[in-house]
C-alpha positions in Angstrom: 5.8 92.8 114.0 6.1 93.1 110.2 7.7 90.1 108.4 11.2 90.8 107.3 12.1 89.9 103.5 14.3 86.9 103.1 16.1 86.1 99.9 15.1 82.9 97.9 16.9 81.2 95.0 14.9 79.0 92.6 17.1 76.2 91.6 14.4 73.9 90.2 15.5 74.4 86.6 19.1 73.6 87.2 20.0 70.4 85.4 23.6 69.3 85.9 23.2 66.0 83.8 23.2 68.3 80.9 26.9 69.2 81.6 29.0 67.5 79.0 32.4 66.7 80.6 34.0 65.6 77.5 33.7 69.2 76.2 35.2 70.6 79.2 38.0 68.2 79.0 38.7 69.0 75.4 38.8 72.8 76.3 41.2 72.2 79.3 43.5 70.0 77.1 44.6 73.0 75.2 44.9 75.3 77.9 48.4 76.8 78.7 49.7 77.8 82.0 49.0 81.7 81.2 45.3 80.6 80.3 44.9 78.7 83.6 46.3 81.4 85.5 44.0 84.1 84.0 40.9 81.9 84.4 41.8 81.3 88.0 42.5 85.0 88.5 39.0 86.0 87.0 37.4 83.2 89.1 38.9 84.8 92.2 37.6 88.2 91.2 34.2 86.9 90.7 34.2 85.2 93.9 35.4 88.3 95.8 32.7 90.3 93.9 30.0 87.9 94.9 31.4 88.2 98.6 31.1 91.9 98.6 27.6 91.9 97.0 26.7 89.3 99.9 28.1 91.5 102.7 26.1 94.5 101.2 22.9 92.4 101.2 23.5 91.6 104.7 24.1 95.2 105.8 20.8 96.2 103.8 18.9 93.7 105.8 20.5 94.7 109.0 19.4 98.1 108.4 15.9 97.0 107.6 15.8 95.1 110.9 17.0 98.2 112.8 14.2 100.4 111.2 11.7 97.7 111.9 12.8 97.2 115.5 12.9 100.9 116.0 9.6 101.5 114.8 8.1 98.6 117.0 9.9 100.1 120.0 8.4 103.5 119.5 4.9 101.9 119.2 5.4 99.8 122.3 6.9 102.6 124.5 4.6 105.0 123.1 
């Protein structure tokens, strides 16, 4: 049976120690309620978008598995 592709993420270059929290605090200190609301809404939309992309990826992999299994069954059953 052929191997199915699996996604992989290379996070070896991710270095959270380089994140300057003082700079983040400075930016947040000048934020208004409207700004915070807009950023929260944008973050929600991005999260939903990633969720949609993830579901579509799962559907693609499911279809690939279906095709692979169907081809395998055709070969086995003749």
